[in-house]
C-alpha positions as CSV (number, residue, x, y, z in Angstrom):
1,M,12.7,-9.7,-17.0
2,N,14.5,-10.7,-14.1
3,L,13.8,-13.8,-11.9
4,K,12.1,-11.2,-9.1
5,E,10.0,-9.5,-11.6
6,E,8.7,-12.6,-13.3
7,N,7.6,-14.2,-10.0
8,N,6.4,-10.3,-8.6
9,F,2.8,-11.9,-6.8
10,D,1.4,-8.8,-5.2
11,Y,-0.2,-10.4,-2.5
12,W,-1.0,-7.2,-0.3
13,K,-3.7,-6.5,-3.1
14,F,-5.2,-9.9,-1.9
15,I,-4.5,-9.4,1.7
16,E,-6.6,-5.8,1.7
17,K,-9.3,-7.6,0.0
18,Y,-9.8,-10.7,2.0
19,Y,-8.3,-10.0,5.2
20,P,-10.9,-9.8,8.2
21,K,-10.6,-6.3,9.2
22,Y,-7.4,-5.4,7.6
23,D,-8.0,-1.8,8.9
24,H,-7.3,-2.7,12.8
25,C,-4.7,-5.7,12.8
26,D,-1.7,-5.0,14.8
27,D,-0.1,-7.5,12.7
28,V,-0.6,-5.7,9.7
29,L,0.7,-2.1,11.3
30,L,3.8,-4.8,12.0
31,S,4.8,-6.1,8.2
32,D,4.5,-2.2,7.5
33,I,7.2,-1.4,10.2
34,L,9.3,-4.2,9.0
35,S,8.5,-3.9,5.6
36,R,10.0,-0.2,6.0
37,K,13.0,-1.5,8.0
38,L,14.5,-3.7,5.3
39,D,13.8,-1.2,3.0
40,G,16.1,0.8,5.0
41,Q,13.2,3.9,5.2
42,E,12.5,5.2,8.5
43,I,10.8,4.2,11.2
44,C,10.1,5.9,14.3
45,E,12.7,5.5,17.6
46,D,9.7,3.3,19.9
47,D,9.3,0.8,16.7
48,E,13.4,0.7,16.6
49,K,13.3,-0.1,19.9
50,M,10.5,-3.1,19.7
51,I,12.3,-4.7,16.8
52,K,16.0,-3.8,18.1
53,D,17.2,-7.6,18.4
54,W,14.7,-8.7,16.1
55,D,15.7,-10.6,12.5
56,V,13.9,-8.9,10.7
57,K,13.7,-10.5,7.5
58,A,12.4,-14.0,9.1
59,E,10.1,-12.2,11.4
60,L,8.7,-10.4,8.3
61,L,8.1,-13.8,6.5
62,K,6.2,-15.4,9.5
63,I,3.9,-12.6,9.1
64,D,3.6,-12.2,6.0
65,Q,2.7,-15.8,5.6
66,M,0.4,-16.0,8.1
67,L,-1.5,-13.2,7.0
68,L,-2.1,-14.4,3.5
69,S,-3.0,-17.6,5.0
70,E,-5.9,-15.9,7.2
71,A,-6.6,-14.2,3.9
72,L,-6.6,-17.5,1.7
73,A,-8.9,-18.9,4.3
74,N,-11.6,-16.2,4.0
75,Y,-11.3,-16.0,0.6
76,F,-12.5,-20.1,0.6
77,D,-15.2,-19.1,2.8
78,I,-16.7,-16.1,0.9
79,I,-16.1,-18.7,-2.2
80,L,-18.1,-21.9,-0.8
81,K,-20.9,-19.8,0.6
82,E,-21.7,-18.4,-2.8
83,L,-21.8,-21.6,-4.5
């Protein structure tokens, strides 16, 4: 098993479950666009134009950290209400 496999934490399942209004969030959509771009997948022409001068990896990291942080805060709010 390589290092990437050993440290594979699927944070998207956590974000999907605990991020408020996940289905209606522009940042989630932007993360998806940037992820597809980094993976070499095709994205639409308008999205290509929007991100053409961006550091895609840095922007993706920033957005995903923010999404995970908000999901974690929401998770703790839920847990604390149950105590």
